[in-house]
N, C-alpha and C positions, 0 to 999 in steps of 0.2 A: 170313311177311314182311309181310303186310298190317297185322297188329297192331303189328309193330315199327316200320314206316315211317310209318304213319298217312297214307299216300298222298303223302308227300314223295318227289319223284323227281328224277332227274338229267336235264339237257338231252340231247337226242339228239346223238350224235357229229358228224353232219353240220353241225349248227348251230354247235357249238364250233369245228370246223375252218374254217367260213366266217369266224368272228370272228378266229381266229388268222391266217388268210391275209390278211384285210383289214388287220390291225394290222401285219403284217410288210411288206406292200406300202406302207403309210403310212410306216413307219420307213425303208424303203429309197428310195422314190421320191416320198414326200409325197402320194401318192394311194392310196386315196380320202382326201379331206381330213378326213372325219369317219368313221372306221371304225365298223362296227356293233358294238354291245355286246349280248351275249347273256347273259341270266340263267342261271347254271349249275344252280341249285336251284329247283325249282318244286313245283307241287302237281297231282297227278292223272295219270291215264293219258294224257290228251290232251297234257299238257306233255311227258311222256317220249317220245312219238312225234312231237312237232312238229305236233300237230293243235290249232289254236286253238279256244277257245270252249267253251261249256257249253250245256246245254239251257236255253232261255229261252222262256217263253210270251209270244207277241206277237200283235198283230192283233185284240185284243179292244177293244170300246168299254167305257167305264166301267160302263155298265149290265150288259153281258155279264159283265164281271169280277165285279161284285157278285153277280149271279145264280149264277155258278159257285162263288164263295167260299161263298155261303149253302148251296148244295147239298153242297159238300164238307165244310163245317164247319171250313175252314182257309183261310188266305190263299193266293193264287197263289204268292207268294214261298216260303212253307213247302212247297208242292207241288214247286216247282222244286228246292229243297234236297233233298227226299226222292228225287226222280227222279235227280238228279245223283249222289247218294250210291249209289243202286242201280246206276247205270251204272258208277261207279268200281269197285264191288265185283265 
């Protein structure tokens, strides 16, 4: 399934139900004035389970980032991509 889907996932049912409920309440009663809109198709395991975000390296000064990138032989952004891909797998 992993190879077939390439990590494209469907929103969790509770998110979709929240949107449908808000839209129906808006249609019948005019409230909420701006019903929530939920993307139905997303990317990754986090999206499928309603868990936002990805691994992000933060809290480094510019000099620390440069030192780490030199030691790794790759950028922090490339490392983040690799780590997130491994977590997804």
